[in-house]
mmJSON file of the N, C-alpha and C atoms, coordinates in Angstrom:
{"data_MODEL":{"atom_site":{
"group_PDB":["ATOM","ATOM","ATOM","ATOM","ATOM","ATOM","ATOM","ATOM","ATOM","ATOM","ATOM","ATOM","ATOM","ATOM","ATOM","ATOM","ATOM","ATOM","ATOM","ATOM","ATOM","ATOM","ATOM","ATOM","ATOM","ATOM","ATOM","ATOM","ATOM","ATOM","ATOM","ATOM","ATOM","ATOM","ATOM","ATOM","ATOM","ATOM","ATOM","ATOM","ATOM","ATOM","ATOM","ATOM","ATOM","ATOM","ATOM","ATOM","ATOM","ATOM","ATOM","ATOM","ATOM","ATOM","ATOM","ATOM","ATOM","ATOM","ATOM","ATOM","ATOM","ATOM","ATOM","ATOM","ATOM","ATOM","ATOM","ATOM","ATOM","ATOM","ATOM","ATOM","ATOM","ATOM","ATOM","ATOM","ATOM","ATOM","ATOM","ATOM","ATOM","ATOM","ATOM","ATOM","ATOM","ATOM","ATOM","ATOM","ATOM","ATOM","ATOM","ATOM","ATOM","ATOM","ATOM","ATOM","ATOM","ATOM","ATOM","ATOM","ATOM","ATOM","ATOM","ATOM","ATOM","ATOM","ATOM","ATOM","ATOM","ATOM","ATOM","ATOM","ATOM","ATOM","ATOM","ATOM","ATOM","ATOM","ATOM","ATOM","ATOM","ATOM","ATOM","ATOM","ATOM","ATOM","ATOM","ATOM","ATOM","ATOM","ATOM","ATOM","ATOM","ATOM","ATOM","ATOM","ATOM","ATOM","ATOM","ATOM","ATOM","ATOM","ATOM","ATOM","ATOM","ATOM","ATOM","ATOM","ATOM","ATOM","ATOM","ATOM","ATOM","ATOM","ATOM","ATOM","ATOM","ATOM","ATOM","ATOM","ATOM","ATOM","ATOM","ATOM","ATOM","ATOM","ATOM","ATOM","ATOM","ATOM","ATOM","ATOM","ATOM","ATOM","ATOM","ATOM","ATOM","ATOM","ATOM","ATOM","ATOM","ATOM","ATOM","ATOM","ATOM","ATOM","ATOM","ATOM","ATOM","ATOM","ATOM","ATOM","ATOM","ATOM","ATOM","ATOM","ATOM","ATOM","ATOM","ATOM","ATOM","ATOM","ATOM","ATOM"],
"id":[1,2,3,4,5,6,7,8,9,10,11,12,13,14,15,16,17,18,19,20,21,22,23,24,25,26,27,28,29,30,31,32,33,34,35,36,37,38,39,40,41,42,43,44,45,46,47,48,49,50,51,52,53,54,55,56,57,58,59,60,61,62,63,64,65,66,67,68,69,70,71,72,73,74,75,76,77,78,79,80,81,82,83,84,85,86,87,88,89,90,91,92,93,94,95,96,97,98,99,100,101,102,103,104,105,106,107,108,109,110,111,112,113,114,115,116,117,118,119,120,121,122,123,124,125,126,127,128,129,130,131,132,133,134,135,136,137,138,139,140,141,142,143,144,145,146,147,148,149,150,151,152,153,154,155,156,157,158,159,160,161,162,163,164,165,166,167,168,169,170,171,172,173,174,175,176,177,178,179,180,181,182,183,184,185,186,187,188,189,190,191,192,193,194,195,196,197,198,199,200,201,202,203,204],
"type_symbol":["N","C","C","N","C","C","N","C","C","N","C","C","N","C","C","N","C","C","N","C","C","N","C","C","N","C","C","N","C","C","N","C","C","N","C","C","N","C","C","N","C","C","N","C","C","N","C","C","N","C","C","N","C","C","N","C","C","N","C","C","N","C","C","N","C","C","N","C","C","N","C","C","N","C","C","N","C","C","N","C","C","N","C","C","N","C","C","N","C","C","N","C","C","N","C","C","N","C","C","N","C","C","N","C","C","N","C","C","N","C","C","N","C","C","N","C","C","N","C","C","N","C","C","N","C","C","N","C","C","N","C","C","N","C","C","N","C","C","N","C","C","N","C","C","N","C","C","N","C","C","N","C","C","N","C","C","N","C","C","N","C","C","N","C","C","N","C","C","N","C","C","N","C","C","N","C","C","N","C","C","N","C","C","N","C","C","N","C","C","N","C","C","N","C","C","N","C","C","N","C","C","N","C","C"],
"label_atom_id":["N","CA","C","N","CA","C","N","CA","C","N","CA","C","N","CA","C","N","CA","C","N","CA","C","N","CA","C","N","CA","C","N","CA","C","N","CA","C","N","CA","C","N","CA","C","N","CA","C","N","CA","C","N","CA","C","N","CA","C","N","CA","C","N","CA","C","N","CA","C","N","CA","C","N","CA","C","N","CA","C","N","CA","C","N","CA","C","N","CA","C","N","CA","C","N","CA","C","N","CA","C","N","CA","C","N","CA","C","N","CA","C","N","CA","C","N","CA","C","N","CA","C","N","CA","C","N","CA","C","N","CA","C","N","CA","C","N","CA","C","N","CA","C","N","CA","C","N","CA","C","N","CA","C","N","CA","C","N","CA","C","N","CA","C","N","CA","C","N","CA","C","N","CA","C","N","CA","C","N","CA","C","N","CA","C","N","CA","C","N","CA","C","N","CA","C","N","CA","C","N","CA","C","N","CA","C","N","CA","C","N","CA","C","N","CA","C","N","CA","C","N","CA","C","N","CA","C","N","CA","C","N","CA","C","N","CA","C"],
"label_alt_id":[null,null,null,null,null,null,null,null,null,null,null,null,null,null,null,null,null,null,null,null,null,null,null,null,null,null,null,null,null,null,null,null,null,null,null,null,null,null,null,null,null,null,null,null,null,null,null,null,null,null,null,null,null,null,null,null,null,null,null,null,null,null,null,null,null,null,null,null,null,null,null,null,null,null,null,null,null,null,null,null,null,null,null,null,null,null,null,null,null,null,null,null,null,null,null,null,null,null,null,null,null,null,null,null,null,null,null,null,null,null,null,null,null,null,null,null,null,null,null,null,null,null,null,null,null,null,null,null,null,null,null,null,null,null,null,null,null,null,null,null,null,null,null,null,null,null,null,null,null,null,null,null,null,null,null,null,null,null,null,null,null,null,null,null,null,null,null,null,null,null,null,null,null,null,null,null,null,null,null,null,null,null,null,null,null,null,null,null,null,null,null,null,null,null,null,null,null,null,null,null,null,null,null,null],
"label_comp_id":["MET","MET","MET","ASN","ASN","ASN","GLU","GLU","GLU","LEU","LEU","LEU","GLY","GLY","GLY","TYR","TYR","TYR","ASN","ASN","ASN","ALA","ALA","ALA","ASP","ASP","ASP","VAL","VAL","VAL","ILE","ILE","ILE","GLU","GLU","GLU","ARG","ARG","ARG","GLN","GLN","GLN","LEU","LEU","LEU","ALA","ALA","ALA","HIS","HIS","HIS","VAL","VAL","VAL","PRO","PRO","PRO","SER","SER","SER","ASP","ASP","ASP","LYS","LYS","LYS","VAL","VAL","VAL","ARG","ARG","ARG","SER","SER","SER","ALA","ALA","ALA","TYR","TYR","TYR","ASN","ASN","ASN","ARG","ARG","ARG","ALA","ALA","ALA","GLU","GLU","GLU","HIS","HIS","HIS","LEU","LEU","LEU","ALA","ALA","ALA","GLU","GLU","GLU","ARG","ARG","ARG","ARG","ARG","ARG","SER","SER","SER","MET","MET","MET","MET","MET","MET","GLN","GLN","GLN","ALA","ALA","ALA","TRP","TRP","TRP","ALA","ALA","ALA","ASP","ASP","ASP","TYR","TYR","TYR","LEU","LEU","LEU","ASP","ASP","ASP","GLY","GLY","GLY","LEU","LEU","LEU","LYS","LYS","LYS","ALA","ALA","ALA","ASP","ASP","ASP","GLN","GLN","GLN","ASP","ASP","ASP","GLY","GLY","GLY","LYS","LYS","LYS","VAL","VAL","VAL","GLU","GLU","GLU","SER","SER","SER","LEU","LEU","LEU","ARG","ARG","ARG","GLN","GLN","GLN","ARG","ARG","ARG","ALA","ALA","ALA","ILE","ILE","ILE","VAL","VAL","VAL","ASN","ASN","ASN"],
"label_asym_id":["A","A","A","A","A","A","A","A","A","A","A","A","A","A","A","A","A","A","A","A","A","A","A","A","A","A","A","A","A","A","A","A","A","A","A","A","A","A","A","A","A","A","A","A","A","A","A","A","A","A","A","A","A","A","A","A","A","A","A","A","A","A","A","A","A","A","A","A","A","A","A","A","A","A","A","A","A","A","A","A","A","A","A","A","A","A","A","A","A","A","A","A","A","A","A","A","A","A","A","A","A","A","A","A","A","A","A","A","A","A","A","A","A","A","A","A","A","A","A","A","A","A","A","A","A","A","A","A","A","A","A","A","A","A","A","A","A","A","A","A","A","A","A","A","A","A","A","A","A","A","A","A","A","A","A","A","A","A","A","A","A","A","A","A","A","A","A","A","A","A","A","A","A","A","A","A","A","A","A","A","A","A","A","A","A","A","A","A","A","A","A","A","A","A","A","A","A","A","A","A","A","A","A","A"],
"label_entity_id":["1","1","1","1","1","1","1","1","1","1","1","1","1","1","1","1","1","1","1","1","1","1","1","1","1","1","1","1","1","1","1","1","1","1","1","1","1","1","1","1","1","1","1","1","1","1","1","1","1","1","1","1","1","1","1","1","1","1","1","1","1","1","1","1","1","1","1","1","1","1","1","1","1","1","1","1","1","1","1","1","1","1","1","1","1","1","1","1","1","1","1","1","1","1","1","1","1","1","1","1","1","1","1","1","1","1","1","1","1","1","1","1","1","1","1","1","1","1","1","1","1","1","1","1","1","1","1","1","1","1","1","1","1","1","1","1","1","1","1","1","1","1","1","1","1","1","1","1","1","1","1","1","1","1","1","1","1","1","1","1","1","1","1","1","1","1","1","1","1","1","1","1","1","1","1","1","1","1","1","1","1","1","1","1","1","1","1","1","1","1","1","1","1","1","1","1","1","1","1","1","1","1","1","1"],
"label_seq_id":[1,1,1,2,2,2,3,3,3,4,4,4,5,5,5,6,6,6,7,7,7,8,8,8,9,9,9,10,10,10,11,11,11,12,12,12,13,13,13,14,14,14,15,15,15,16,16,16,17,17,17,18,18,18,19,19,19,20,20,20,21,21,21,22,22,22,23,23,23,24,24,24,25,25,25,26,26,26,27,27,27,28,28,28,29,29,29,30,30,30,31,31,31,32,32,32,33,33,33,34,34,34,35,35,35,36,36,36,37,37,37,38,38,38,39,39,39,40,40,40,41,41,41,42,42,42,43,43,43,44,44,44,45,45,45,46,46,46,47,47,47,48,48,48,49,49,49,50,50,50,51,51,51,52,52,52,53,53,53,54,54,54,55,55,55,56,56,56,57,57,57,58,58,58,59,59,59,60,60,60,61,61,61,62,62,62,63,63,63,64,64,64,65,65,65,66,66,66,67,67,67,68,68,68],
"pdbx_PDB_ins_code":[null,null,null,null,null,null,null,null,null,null,null,null,null,null,null,null,null,null,null,null,null,null,null,null,null,null,null,null,null,null,null,null,null,null,null,null,null,null,null,null,null,null,null,null,null,null,null,null,null,null,null,null,null,null,null,null,null,null,null,null,null,null,null,null,null,null,null,null,null,null,null,null,null,null,null,null,null,null,null,null,null,null,null,null,null,null,null,null,null,null,null,null,null,null,null,null,null,null,null,null,null,null,null,null,null,null,null,null,null,null,null,null,null,null,null,null,null,null,null,null,null,null,null,null,null,null,null,null,null,null,null,null,null,null,null,null,null,null,null,null,null,null,null,null,null,null,null,null,null,null,null,null,null,null,null,null,null,null,null,null,null,null,null,null,null,null,null,null,null,null,null,null,null,null,null,null,null,null,null,null,null,null,null,null,null,null,null,null,null,null,null,null,null,null,null,null,null,null,null,null,null,null,null,null],
"Cartn_x":[-192.132,-190.884,-190.819,-191.544,-191.133,-191.431,-192.853,-192.476,-191.632,-190.665,-189.874,-188.316,-188.525,-187.234,-186.363,-187.047,-185.914,-185.756,-184.881,-184.502,-185.614,-186.016,-187.188,-186.274,-184.972,-184.09,-183.976,-183.638,-183.709,-185.371,-186.34,-187.765,-187.728,-187.626,-188.18,-187.077,-186.055,-185.047,-185.377,-185.768,-186.204,-187.302,-188.375,-189.701,-189.609,-187.955,-187.642,-187.645,-188.75,-189.263,-187.596,-186.84,-186.062,-185.693,-184.456,-184.624,-184.862,-184.868,-185.404,-184.475,-182.985,-182.313,-181.927,-181.429,-180.953,-179.888,-179.088,-177.308,-177.346,-178.012,-177.644,-178.441,-179.34,-179.967,-179.525,-179.215,-178.26,-176.775,-175.892,-174.787,-175.841,-176.577,-177.345,-177.997,-177.559,-178.834,-178.393,-177.278,-176.977,-177.008,-177.428,-177.299,-178.621,-177.734,-178.348,-178.573,-177.917,-177.848,-178.201,-176.866,-176.891,-178.243,-178.809,-180.045,-180.936,-181.15,-182.037,-182.417,-181.317,-181.437,-181.758,-181.469,-181.859,-183.805,-183.842,-185.153,-186.389,-185.845,-186.29,-186.578,-185.369,-185.713,-186.287,-186.442,-187.118,-188.555,-189.349,-190.689,-191.128,-189.482,-189.787,-190.115,-189.481,-189.119,-191.113,-191.668,-193.019,-193.581,-193.945,-194.888,-194.42,-193.208,-192.982,-194.017,-194.532,-194.607,-196.483,-196.748,-198.244,-198.825,-197.81,-198.128,-198.171,-197.123,-196.396,-197.598,-198.476,-199.432,-200.582,-201.117,-202.104,-203.082,-203.122,-204.069,-205.184,-204.756,-205.477,-204.722,-204.294,-203.792,-202.697,-202.742,-202.083,-201.392,-200.023,-198.829,-198.622,-199.085,-198.011,-196.572,-195.723,-194.591,-193.848,-194.614,-193.457,-193.716,-194.972,-194.568,-193.323,-193.51,-192.755,-191.3,-191.363,-189.705,-189.632,-189.974,-189.588,-189.283,-190.313,-190.271,-188.694,-188.249,-186.944,-185.979],
"Cartn_y":[131.256,130.853,129.801,128.542,127.462,127.78,128.629,129.143,129.948,130.588,131.309,130.866,129.651,128.932,128.695,129.111,128.915,127.498,127.373,125.418,125.028,123.796,123.58,123.107,123.068,123.007,124.415,125.522,126.483,126.907,126.868,127.17,126.227,125.075,124.493,124.803,125.167,125.471,126.913,127.505,128.934,129.116,128.392,127.747,126.908,126.316,126.388,124.413,123.972,122.529,121.934,120.932,120.445,118.721,118.165,116.798,116.267,115.542,114.755,114.739,114.485,114.231,115.406,115.603,116.599,116.885,116.685,116.249,117.708,116.833,117.318,118.183,118.903,119.895,121.008,121.171,121.89,122.395,121.647,121.833,122.207,122.905,123.087,124.403,124.695,126.021,126.747,127.637,127.999,127.682,126.681,125.787,127.009,127.368,127.917,129.484,129.871,131.145,132.225,132.452,133.715,133.229,131.928,131.605,132.287,132.235,132.583,133.776,134.87,136.3,136.797,136.112,136.657,136.371,134.841,134.491,135.736,135.84,136.891,138.371,138.508,140.438,140.157,139.011,139.007,139.27,138.262,138.222,140.116,140.683,141.75,143.243,143.287,143.544,143.877,142.574,142.207,142.779,142.757,143.18,144.49,144.998,146.895,146.955,146.607,147.231,146.658,145.732,145.867,147.19,146.901,148.669,149.724,149.55,151.647,151.122,150.639,150.505,151.193,152.25,153.133,152.649,152.344,151.934,150.629,150.062,148.817,147.68,147.772,146.709,146.264,144.461,143.465,142.559,142.613,142.43,141.341,140.036,138.997,138.919,138.027,138.008,137.708,136.588,136.26,137.176,137.861,138.953,140.583,140.911,141.7,141.243,139.936,139.226,139.332,139.048,139.218,140.769,141.903,143.187,143.369,142.737,143.407,142.499],
"Cartn_z":[15.857,15.322,15.633,14.89,13.779,12.712,12.234,10.53,10.645,11.183,10.9,10.578,10.83,10.629,12.131,13.193,14.296,14.323,15.392,15.068,16.6,16.581,17.153,18.655,18.502,20.099,20.755,20.229,20.257,21.613,20.66,21.354,22.265,22.448,23.606,24.656,24.535,25.828,25.95,25.549,25.803,26.512,26.082,26.8,27.788,28.394,29.763,29.537,28.295,28.468,28.319,29.646,29.893,29.865,29.745,29.799,31.398,31.386,32.721,33.535,32.564,33.638,34.027,35.68,36.504,35.77,35.87,35.739,34.392,33.026,32.09,31.666,32.556,32.556,33.135,34.046,35.119,33.495,33.379,31.89,30.958,30.763,29.463,29.415,30.539,30.848,29.804,29.713,28.348,27.021,26.948,25.346,24.528,23.248,22.115,22.87,23.284,23.776,22.879,21.854,21.712,19.855,19.945,18.982,19.788,20.876,21.844,22.258,22.184,22.523,21.207,19.636,18.647,18.17,18.644,19.211,19.721,20.88,21.748,20.807,20.647,19.971,18.931,17.855,17.018,17.597,18.531,19.315,19.842,20.546,21.528,19.921,18.694,17.799,17.285,17.435,16.434,17.982,18.983,20.466,20.139,20.405,19.879,18.583,18.114,16.252,16.991,17.185,17.216,18.48,19.18,20.293,19.323,18.646,17.881,16.852,16.161,14.956,15.695,14.793,15.327,14.122,12.966,12.328,12.308,13.477,14.289,13.017,11.586,11.102,11.848,11.987,12.501,11.63,11.409,10.974,11.462,10.99,11.206,11.216,12.548,12.658,11.758,10.785,9.55,8.432,8.55,7.254,7.957,9.319,9.73,9.377,9.726,9.25,8.135,7.094,5.996,5.351,6.042,6.182,6.292,7.43,8.471,8.101],
"occupancy":[1.0,1.0,1.0,1.0,1.0,1.0,1.0,1.0,1.0,1.0,1.0,1.0,1.0,1.0,1.0,1.0,1.0,1.0,1.0,1.0,1.0,1.0,1.0,1.0,1.0,1.0,1.0,1.0,1.0,1.0,1.0,1.0,1.0,1.0,1.0,1.0,1.0,1.0,1.0,1.0,1.0,1.0,1.0,1.0,1.0,1.0,1.0,1.0,1.0,1.0,1.0,1.0,1.0,1.0,1.0,1.0,1.0,1.0,1.0,1.0,1.0,1.0,1.0,1.0,1.0,1.0,1.0,1.0,1.0,1.0,1.0,1.0,1.0,1.0,1.0,1.0,1.0,1.0,1.0,1.0,1.0,1.0,1.0,1.0,1.0,1.0,1.0,1.0,1.0,1.0,1.0,1.0,1.0,1.0,1.0,1.0,1.0,1.0,1.0,1.0,1.0,1.0,1.0,1.0,1.0,1.0,1.0,1.0,1.0,1.0,1.0,1.0,1.0,1.0,1.0,1.0,1.0,1.0,1.0,1.0,1.0,1.0,1.0,1.0,1.0,1.0,1.0,1.0,1.0,1.0,1.0,1.0,1.0,1.0,1.0,1.0,1.0,1.0,1.0,1.0,1.0,1.0,1.0,1.0,1.0,1.0,1.0,1.0,1.0,1.0,1.0,1.0,1.0,1.0,1.0,1.0,1.0,1.0,1.0,1.0,1.0,1.0,1.0,1.0,1.0,1.0,1.0,1.0,1.0,1.0,1.0,1.0,1.0,1.0,1.0,1.0,1.0,1.0,1.0,1.0,1.0,1.0,1.0,1.0,1.0,1.0,1.0,1.0,1.0,1.0,1.0,1.0,1.0,1.0,1.0,1.0,1.0,1.0,1.0,1.0,1.0,1.0,1.0,1.0],
"B_iso_or_equiv":[0.0,0.0,0.0,0.0,0.0,0.0,0.0,0.0,0.0,0.0,0.0,0.0,0.0,0.0,0.0,0.0,0.0,0.0,0.0,0.0,0.0,0.0,0.0,0.0,0.0,0.0,0.0,0.0,0.0,0.0,0.0,0.0,0.0,0.0,0.0,0.0,0.0,0.0,0.0,0.0,0.0,0.0,0.0,0.0,0.0,0.0,0.0,0.0,0.0,0.0,0.0,0.0,0.0,0.0,0.0,0.0,0.0,0.0,0.0,0.0,0.0,0.0,0.0,0.0,0.0,0.0,0.0,0.0,0.0,0.0,0.0,0.0,0.0,0.0,0.0,0.0,0.0,0.0,0.0,0.0,0.0,0.0,0.0,0.0,0.0,0.0,0.0,0.0,0.0,0.0,0.0,0.0,0.0,0.0,0.0,0.0,0.0,0.0,0.0,0.0,0.0,0.0,0.0,0.0,0.0,0.0,0.0,0.0,0.0,0.0,0.0,0.0,0.0,0.0,0.0,0.0,0.0,0.0,0.0,0.0,0.0,0.0,0.0,0.0,0.0,0.0,0.0,0.0,0.0,0.0,0.0,0.0,0.0,0.0,0.0,0.0,0.0,0.0,0.0,0.0,0.0,0.0,0.0,0.0,0.0,0.0,0.0,0.0,0.0,0.0,0.0,0.0,0.0,0.0,0.0,0.0,0.0,0.0,0.0,0.0,0.0,0.0,0.0,0.0,0.0,0.0,0.0,0.0,0.0,0.0,0.0,0.0,0.0,0.0,0.0,0.0,0.0,0.0,0.0,0.0,0.0,0.0,0.0,0.0,0.0,0.0,0.0,0.0,0.0,0.0,0.0,0.0,0.0,0.0,0.0,0.0,0.0,0.0,0.0,0.0,0.0,0.0,0.0,0.0],
"pdbx_formal_charge":[null,null,null,null,null,null,null,null,null,null,null,null,null,null,null,null,null,null,null,null,null,null,null,null,null,null,null,null,null,null,null,null,null,null,null,null,null,null,null,null,null,null,null,null,null,null,null,null,null,null,null,null,null,null,null,null,null,null,null,null,null,null,null,null,null,null,null,null,null,null,null,null,null,null,null,null,null,null,null,null,null,null,null,null,null,null,null,null,null,null,null,null,null,null,null,null,null,null,null,null,null,null,null,null,null,null,null,null,null,null,null,null,null,null,null,null,null,null,null,null,null,null,null,null,null,null,null,null,null,null,null,null,null,null,null,null,null,null,null,null,null,null,null,null,null,null,null,null,null,null,null,null,null,null,null,null,null,null,null,null,null,null,null,null,null,null,null,null,null,null,null,null,null,null,null,null,null,null,null,null,null,null,null,null,null,null,null,null,null,null,null,null,null,null,null,null,null,null,null,null,null,null,null,null],
"auth_seq_id":[1,1,1,2,2,2,3,3,3,4,4,4,5,5,5,6,6,6,7,7,7,8,8,8,9,9,9,10,10,10,11,11,11,12,12,12,13,13,13,14,14,14,15,15,15,16,16,16,17,17,17,18,18,18,19,19,19,20,20,20,21,21,21,22,22,22,23,23,23,24,24,24,25,25,25,26,26,26,27,27,27,28,28,28,29,29,29,30,30,30,31,31,31,32,32,32,33,33,33,34,34,34,35,35,35,36,36,36,37,37,37,38,38,38,39,39,39,40,40,40,41,41,41,42,42,42,43,43,43,44,44,44,45,45,45,46,46,46,47,47,47,48,48,48,49,49,49,50,50,50,51,51,51,52,52,52,53,53,53,54,54,54,55,55,55,56,56,56,57,57,57,58,58,58,59,59,59,60,60,60,61,61,61,62,62,62,63,63,63,64,64,64,65,65,65,66,66,66,67,67,67,68,68,68],
"auth_comp_id":["MET","MET","MET","ASN","ASN","ASN","GLU","GLU","GLU","LEU","LEU","LEU","GLY","GLY","GLY","TYR","TYR","TYR","ASN","ASN","ASN","ALA","ALA","ALA","ASP","ASP","ASP","VAL","VAL","VAL","ILE","ILE","ILE","GLU","GLU","GLU","ARG","ARG","ARG","GLN","GLN","GLN","LEU","LEU","LEU","ALA","ALA","ALA","HIS","HIS","HIS","VAL","VAL","VAL","PRO","PRO","PRO","SER","SER","SER","ASP","ASP","ASP","LYS","LYS","LYS","VAL","VAL","VAL","ARG","ARG","ARG","SER","SER","SER","ALA","ALA","ALA","TYR","TYR","TYR","ASN","ASN","ASN","ARG","ARG","ARG","ALA","ALA","ALA","GLU","GLU","GLU","HIS","HIS","HIS","LEU","LEU","LEU","ALA","ALA","ALA","GLU","GLU","GLU","ARG","ARG","ARG","ARG","ARG","ARG","SER","SER","SER","MET","MET","MET","MET","MET","MET","GLN","GLN","GLN","ALA","ALA","ALA","TRP","TRP","TRP","ALA","ALA","ALA","ASP","ASP","ASP","TYR","TYR","TYR","LEU","LEU","LEU","ASP","ASP","ASP","GLY","GLY","GLY","LEU","LEU","LEU","LYS","LYS","LYS","ALA","ALA","ALA","ASP","ASP","ASP","GLN","GLN","GLN","ASP","ASP","ASP","GLY","GLY","GLY","LYS","LYS","LYS","VAL","VAL","VAL","GLU","GLU","GLU","SER","SER","SER","LEU","LEU","LEU","ARG","ARG","ARG","GLN","GLN","GLN","ARG","ARG","ARG","ALA","ALA","ALA","ILE","ILE","ILE","VAL","VAL","VAL","ASN","ASN","ASN"],
"auth_asym_id":["A","A","A","A","A","A","A","A","A","A","A","A","A","A","A","A","A","A","A","A","A","A","A","A","A","A","A","A","A","A","A","A","A","A","A","A","A","A","A","A","A","A","A","A","A","A","A","A","A","A","A","A","A","A","A","A","A","A","A","A","A","A","A","A","A","A","A","A","A","A","A","A","A","A","A","A","A","A","A","A","A","A","A","A","A","A","A","A","A","A","A","A","A","A","A","A","A","A","A","A","A","A","A","A","A","A","A","A","A","A","A","A","A","A","A","A","A","A","A","A","A","A","A","A","A","A","A","A","A","A","A","A","A","A","A","A","A","A","A","A","A","A","A","A","A","A","A","A","A","A","A","A","A","A","A","A","A","A","A","A","A","A","A","A","A","A","A","A","A","A","A","A","A","A","A","A","A","A","A","A","A","A","A","A","A","A","A","A","A","A","A","A","A","A","A","A","A","A","A","A","A","A","A","A"],
"auth_atom_id":["N","CA","C","N","CA","C","N","CA","C","N","CA","C","N","CA","C","N","CA","C","N","CA","C","N","CA","C","N","CA","C","N","CA","C","N","CA","C","N","CA","C","N","CA","C","N","CA","C","N","CA","C","N","CA","C","N","CA","C","N","CA","C","N","CA","C","N","CA","C","N","CA","C","N","CA","C","N","CA","C","N","CA","C","N","CA","C","N","CA","C","N","CA","C","N","CA","C","N","CA","C","N","CA","C","N","CA","C","N","CA","C","N","CA","C","N","CA","C","N","CA","C","N","CA","C","N","CA","C","N","CA","C","N","CA","C","N","CA","C","N","CA","C","N","CA","C","N","CA","C","N","CA","C","N","CA","C","N","CA","C","N","CA","C","N","CA","C","N","CA","C","N","CA","C","N","CA","C","N","CA","C","N","CA","C","N","CA","C","N","CA","C","N","CA","C","N","CA","C","N","CA","C","N","CA","C","N","CA","C","N","CA","C","N","CA","C","N","CA","C","N","CA","C","N","CA","C","N","CA","C","N","CA","C","N","CA","C"],
"pdbx_PDB_model_num":[1,1,1,1,1,1,1,1,1,1,1,1,1,1,1,1,1,1,1,1,1,1,1,1,1,1,1,1,1,1,1,1,1,1,1,1,1,1,1,1,1,1,1,1,1,1,1,1,1,1,1,1,1,1,1,1,1,1,1,1,1,1,1,1,1,1,1,1,1,1,1,1,1,1,1,1,1,1,1,1,1,1,1,1,1,1,1,1,1,1,1,1,1,1,1,1,1,1,1,1,1,1,1,1,1,1,1,1,1,1,1,1,1,1,1,1,1,1,1,1,1,1,1,1,1,1,1,1,1,1,1,1,1,1,1,1,1,1,1,1,1,1,1,1,1,1,1,1,1,1,1,1,1,1,1,1,1,1,1,1,1,1,1,1,1,1,1,1,1,1,1,1,1,1,1,1,1,1,1,1,1,1,1,1,1,1,1,1,1,1,1,1,1,1,1,1,1,1,1,1,1,1,1,1]
}}}
C-alpha cells in the first residue's frame, strides 16, 4: 500500500499499530477512517481480481491500480 501512495499513518492505523498512550489510542480509533476504507476496498478489489483470473497471470496491485 505504501507503493500506491497511501499515507503511512493510514496504513499503520489499519494494521492496529496504535500509540502506547491508552487515552490517545481510545480517542483515535476512527482516525483516517475514510482513507482506510478506500485502501481496504483497493485491497479487496485486488484479491477479487486474483481470484477471478483464469489464465494464471498475476497482476501486481500497482499495475491493477494504474489500470483502474
